[in-house]
N, C-alpha and C positions, 0 to 999 in steps of 0.2 A: 503493500500499501503506499503511494508516494504520499509528499505533503500535499501536492497538487490535489488530488483525490480528497484529502480534506478540506482544502478549500472550494474545491465544487458540491461538497456536501454541505459543509457553511452554508454558501449561497442559495441552497433547495432549502433551508431551514430558517432562512431568513424571509426568502421570498414566500413561505408559507403560509396560509390567510390565519389570521388571529394570534400571529405570535407577538406581538405586543408593540411598545413603545418602542421609538428609535432610539433613546438610553438604552434598551435591552438590546437592540442590535448591536449598537456600538459597544455594548458590554462584550456579547460573545464575540466579535471580531478582535474585541482587543485579549479577548483570556486565548483565542485560539493563534494566535500571531506569536506572544509570547510563549506559549506552551511550543509549537512548531520550533521557535530560536533556541529555546532553550534557559531562556530566562525566568528567573523565579519572581513567585506570582505573592507578591506582601499586599495585603488588606489594606495598609497606609496609601502606597502606590495605586489603588489600584480608585481608592478614594479621590485622587490629586487628576487622574489622568483620563478617569471616564466620567465622573462625578461633579468634577472640576471644584473641591472641595478647597477652603482655606487652608494654609501650610499650617496652621495650628489647630488643623483638624486633629480630633482622638476618637481611633476607632472605638475604644472605652465606653466610651460616652455617647455615640453616634453609629447606631447600629445597621446605617441603611444600605451600608457596602453587602453586611452579612443577610440581609432582608431580602435584598435586589437578585443576589447569587441565588438563594433559597427558590426564588419563584422562578428564573431561570432553569435550574434542574429542573424542577415541575415541569416548564414548557416542553423541556427538550423529550421527557416520559411522556409527556401528553403527545408529542409531533411523531414520536418510534411506535405510538399506541395505534397511530392513525396512521398518517399519509405514509410515514416512513418505516415500517413495518420491514419492507425489504431492501431498504437502503444496503447501496455496498460498504460503508461506513457508518458506523454508531459513534457518536460524541456524546459523552459523558462527565458530570462533573459530579465525583465523589463527594459524602458528606462528609465533613469536617477538612476540605481542600478545596482552593481555587482555581486548581490546574487541573483542566479536560483531558480528558482520558479517548485513543482513539481504536476502535473496535474494528476488525476485519474478518468476515467469515467466522466469527464466533472468538477470535483470538485477542484478545488484550495488548496492546502495542505497551510498552515499558515506559516510555518515555519520549523526549522529543527526538532523539538519535534512533527509535526503531519502528520510525516511522514506516520501511522497507521492511517488509519479512525477510528474512538470512534463506537464501537455496542453498546453504551447507548443511540448514537443519536438515534437509530432507534426506542430506546423503553418509547423515552419521549411521554406527552401526547401533540396534537395538540399546546393547548394554549401554554404549554411550550415551543415547539417549533418556532410558531409564533414569543414569545417574545424574545428568541435568535435569531433566525432568522433578528428581526427588530434592537436589537442591535449590532450584526455584521453589518449590512449598516451602522447604524448612525456612527460605530467606522471606518470604512474604508472610508465613504463620507469625514469625519474631517481629515482624512489623506489623502486622494488624492485630494481634490476641488481646492486647490490654483496650482494644473497642468491644470485645465479647466478655468483659468482664462486665459486673454489676456497676449500673453509669453511677451510682455514689458512694462504690465501695470505700470503706475507710473514713467516711466523713462524720465526725463527730461533733466538729465545730464550726460553724459561721459566722461572718459577719456582712452586714447588710448595709453595702456604701448609698450617701446619699445622692438620692437619683437626680439626674442633669435637669435641670428647667432648658427645655430646648423651647418653649413658647415663643421665644424674642421679648418678651418684657418679663425683667427682674421682680417685680410686682406679686409675678405669680410662684416663687421660692416656695410660700408656705405651702402651696399644692404640693409640688412634689418631697419638699420635706415631711408631709404629712403621709402622705405613700410610704416613702421610707419609712416612716416610726410604724403604721400601720399594720405592715409586712412584717416589721423585728417584732411586735407584739405578738403576729398570728404565730413564727416561727418558737416565741419563749413561750407557748405553751406545750412544745413535745418535750418531755422529761428525760431523753435518751439524746438529747441534741444543745450543746452550749453555745448560746447564740451573744455575741459579743453587742453590750449597751451601746444605746442610740448615743450617750456622748462621747462614747470610743471614736464610735465609726464615723461620726462628724468630725474627726479632729482630723480626716481626710478628704474634706468638701474643698472643691474648688483647686483639687492638687491634682497632678501627674503622675501617681506613683505605682509601677509594677505590681501586679496583684501578688506575686509571689514575695515581694519586701511585704507588702500589705499583709499577707498571711504567717510572714513572721513575727512584724510586730506586734499582733491581736493574737498570735496561735491560734489562726484557724484554718483548716483544711479547705474551706469551701468561700469563694468570694460574691457576693449578689453583688449586681450595678444594673442598672436601668436609666430609662429618661424619662420625659413625660413631653410632649409636643403638641403642636397644633398644624394639622395638615390639611389644607383647604376647608377650614370652618371646623375641623371634627378634633376630636383629641385623641392621641398614639400613647400608649403607654407601652414600653417594651420593658422588658426582662431578661436577664442571663444569670444562668447560674454554671461558674469555673472554679473545677479544681487548684487551689491556689501555689500547690509545689511544683507544675509543671503546667499550667494552664488548660488545661483536657477540660474540653465543654462538656458539660452536664444538661444541661438545658437552655432553651430562649424560647420566648413566644412573644407576641405583637397582641395586644388589644387594642379595640378602637370604638369610639361612641361619641357620643352628643357633645357639645363644649363645658357641658355642667356635669356629666356623667362620670368624672372621678372616682365617687367611692364606688360607684357599679365597676368599674374596672380594676381598682384594686381588690375588692370584693371578688370580682372575678378571678383575679392574679393569684390571690393567696392558696387557694385550695393545690392547682398544679405544681406552685413552686415548692410545695412543703410535699407534698408526693414525690418528686424529683430527689429529695435528699432521704425522704420515710417513706417509702413505699406504704409499708404496713400501717400507717397511721392516717388515722380520716377526721380532717378538721372539718367539722361543724359548719357548712353555707351559712353565712349570715345575713338578715334582709338588709338591702343597703339603705339607707336612710334617706329623705328626701333630698335631692341636690343642691339646692338652696342651705336646709338646713347644717349639712355635710361640710359644707365651701364656711360657714360660720364657724363653725365647732373647730377647723385648721386655723382659720385666723388667730381664734383664742388661744389654742397650742400656742403660736407663734409668742406671743407674750409672755409665755413660761419661761422662768429662769432668771429673769428682770430681778424679780423682789424688790420693788418699789409699789408703791399704794398705787399710783396711776395706774402700773401694767396689769395688776387685780383687778383694778375698777374695769379697766378694757376688757380683759378677759372674763368676765363675770357678765358684762354686757353682752357680750357676742357670745355666751354660752345661753344668756334669757332669750336671745331672739333665734336660735338655733331650738330651743325648745320649745318656744311657742310657735315655731314653723312645723316641727315634728314632736308633738308632746310624745310619744311613744320611743325618744330617740335615746336609750339606754346610756351610750356613752357620752352623751352630754352633760345628762343628770350626774354621772362618775367624774366626769371632766371638772364641773362647777361644785364638787363636792371637795376635788381635790385644789383648787383654789382657796375655796371656805379654810380648808384644814391648813393649807400653807399660812392663810392670815393669822388662824388664831394661833399658832405658834412662834408667829415671828411679827408681826406688826398690827394685829387687830388691837385694838383701845381696851376693848371687851372679848378676851379670849373663850370664855364662856357662849357669848353669844352667836360667834361664830362657829364652835364648833358643833351647838346644836344645830344650825344651818346645815356646816358640814354633813352632819347625821344624817338629816333630813332630805337631802339630796342621795345622797350613798343609798339610803335605803329606797326611795322611789327607783333607783338605779336596778337595785336586787330586785326589785317588784317587776319588770319589765325584763331583766335578764339575771337569774338566777347565777350563770356561771361569771359573772363579773368581777373579774379579779381585783381591777382597780377599783371596784368600789369596797369589796373586802378591805383592801388595803389601805383605801383611808379611812374606814372604822376601826381599825386597828391602831392607827396611829393616833387618832381623835382619843378614843377608848383608855388608851396607856398615854400618851403625854401631854394629855390636857385635862381630860376628866379623869385622870388618874386610877382609874379602872385597871390594874395592869395584867392581873388574870386574862380578862376578856379583850384586851386589848392583842394580846400574844395567840390568842385563840383566833381571833380576826384574820390576824397577820398570819398566823400559818396556815389557815384555810385559802388566802391568797396564793402563798408561795406553792401550795397542792397543785392549784389553775393552771397557775404560771411560774412555772419552777426556775426559770431562765431570769426575772425581775430581778436586777441588783438592785432599785428602790426597796422593793420589798423586804428584800433581806436585810439591806442595812438600816430599815425602819425596825424591823424585829431584834437586829443587832443593838441599837437604842433602848428598845425596851427592857432588853434582860439585863444590859450592863448596869441600868439604873437600880436594877435590884440587885446589883452584886454579884450577878451570874457570868463572871467572866469566861470561861470556859464556852459556856453555848454564845453568848457574845461576841468572841474573837472569832469563831467557827463564821458566825454569818457574817460578819465584817469580813473575812476570809474571799467566802464566797462571794460578796458583793464587788471585791477587788479582782479576783478574778474575771468578771463579766464585764468588769468594765475599767481594764487594765493601763489605758493612756492618759487616765486623767486622776489630778492629784486628790480630789474629797476623799474619795475612797481609802485611799492609802492615810488619810489624814485620820477619818473616822478610825480605821483600824490601830492605829497610831496612839489615839485617843482611848480608847478601850484598854490598850496596854496602859499607859499612862495611870490612868484611873485605878486600875487593880495594881500596881507600884512596881510593874517591870519597864523602869525607865528605859533599860539597854534596849531592848526592843521595840517600845517609842521611838526611842531616838533615830532607830533606823527605818523605821517605816517614815517619820516626819522627813527625813534625809532625802530618801527614794521619793517625795514626793514633791521636795525641793529642787530636785535633777533632771525630776521628768517635764517642771514648769516651774524654771526658774523665775519668769514674770511674775509669779503669784508670791506677792511681799508677804500675806497674810500667813504662809505656812512658816516663815521664821520666828515669828512668834511660837508657834507650836515647838519646834525645837528649841528656844529659851526655856518651854517649860519643862521638857525632859532634862535638860541641865537640873534647872533648877531641883526636879525631883533628885537629882544625882548629887545634890550640893555642890556643884560646879558652879557658885553664884556668878563669878565673870563672864564667864564665855555666855552664860543665860543671859546677862544685861548687854553683852553684845549683841545676841539676837534680836532683843527688844528695841534696842537703839535703833538696829536696821529697819525695823516697821515705825518704828516711832519717826524718822526721817523724813517719810511721805506720808504714812497714817497717823495720825498724834492722836485720834479719838479711839482707833484700834487697838494702840499699844497701852492706851492709861493703866489698864486694869493689870495688865501682867508687870510692867514698872512699879507700879503702887504697891503690889504686893511682894516683890523682889523687895523694895526699899523698906517694908514694915519687916520683911524675914530677915534682914541682914541689921536690923535696929535703928535705922534712918528713921526713924517714928515722925520726926517733924518733915520731912520732905513727903512721907509717905501720906501722911495727913495732908498735905497741902494737894496732894495731887487726887487723892479721893473726894475731897470737898467741890473740884471741878466734875469728876465724876456725875455727882449729886447732882448737878444743875448743866446738864450738856445742853448746847445751844439749839434750839427746834426739835428735838431728841426727847424720848422717855429714857431714864436712867434705867442701866441693867441692873436691875435690883441685885439679885443674885453675884454679881461681881464685885458691887459694892461690899457686900454680908461678907467674902471671901477677905477681902483687905479689911476691915475689922476684926476678923476672927484673928487674921495676924500681926494686928496692932494689941492685941487683948482686949479691945473694946468688944465683949459680950454683948450688952444692952445693946446697942449698934448696930451688933451682927444681926441679931435676932429681930430687931426692927426691921432691916432689911432684907431678912428670909421672910416675915410675914407679908411683907411686899411683894418678892418674887412669888410665894406661895398664890395671890392674888393674881398676879401677872403668870401664871402656870410656867414659870421659869424654873422650876423648882425641881428638874429631870436625877441632876448629881448631887442632890442632897445628903443620901446614904453613902457616898460613892467618894464623892471630891477629898483628896488629902489634903486641900486647902482649909477646910471645913475641921480639920484635927482636934484643935481645939476646943474647941465648942462640944465634942461628944459625951463630957462627962456633966455637960449640965442639964439637968432636969426638962428643963425647954425644950431641948434637943430631939428627946425621946417623945416628946408630945405631939412636937412636930413632924417625926416618922410617921407616927400613929395617925395623924391629919391626914397624910399626904399617901395613904395606903402601903408606903417601905417597910412597914416592922409587924 
């Protein structure tokens, strides 16, 4: 078979009715030309040469080349089933490859230098022919055998990278980010699959990093990536799953819908993605919410993590609008409960009121969806850390983890509830699990280090705090925690060096640490001056627990208990039982009474 025969066949295919667009014709011409000339075919080069992509084109984020190759492969199959059944040359594009192969009379050519069948083959002796045939079979088997293994064999962990927003409007980031998080949550329900937390996955947003490097950084066996695009007025959601150690392609699919169908597309996507990794696991298909309600829900999520009163108010407003639009939207109620719970623990002037609103929203979410892990998680943190019903809070959090075992947030919350009760081995285990699921963020290491600090294991606390600093050198507040560990070890000078690093740029955040160390080292006048500033912060509510700890260090028990009573009112009393800075108060009867009041004794 000559190269000319291949070209004649190519021309017949291109001239066949219904073959497709001009771009598809150009693509086939390009692939045949490169294959016959022996040039390697790369996805990036195809994108630039055929699809006229810009130089910054990233095949990992834009799957259009792979999609069009798949369509071309299907068209070739269709051609040979119909008009080309008796064609002298067959042109095929094997799955997982961009290089066409050419067949003549049922014999496959091995590449561009074998377009002519060798006449010497027929002249060989039978033993030589047999030996050559066996050698060829062995070579082909060695090359292709991995394709016949289970598609996702050995996949024990996965990371979902932020989906690329290809809609042309940066304001739609909340949509692509929301799809990422929804898919992460769906995968997190699989008990046998470790799913890297959203906060670590989003460390890669906007960065072009090889998936093998990503897999190594987060210890993930598979990497999921995708994009959300608007094509001819329709939404297009694409997703692909690749094995991280070698880039082996496990799964890909494209979903299309109307301009407001992102919720339905995400719901349609989750089940097949899970099945590609765990075929034996059936993920219940959830009813897609009202499209406008879903978009409002995603807008609310975009304000999460800011930690300000304004962001909370915006999130609450969006969620109320989503619920008004779709009164049976369980996830919106659960998210609303989460915002109220955050406010109750951090910024609300009346924590009990916000805790009750959180419980009401979470209860409604469970009424609509009894399997809402997020709702149980909110009930757990509110019951435990705000309403001080520690055992009930623990039960709710364990229910949440049973439903969504890979939730880093739920493990962290359970760890807080356990360490507040002095159950440190259990708390450390939960914090460790949180860190394993969220390996690229400083906060889980700080939480684990704090558990060690509260238990008196200052060496391990120092190790974890230092890891957090090395992971995020720009997180200045971590130096305050490193100082805590040095103070616990009795290395007061080193502790003050760390505190002063924070004080230089974040004076308000450093005051309590500096004041307690001044008190602990006998510099009472200086400590008193700092604690008086803490009692009247500009435009903020005083941190009653920290002020009480400084007074305990100064030996002023009356002032310490007065501020602990205020901390109880604010429900910032979690570490009453375990914080070493309160050791001077433990022999006082008022301390035992307060433990009883908070349910910690």
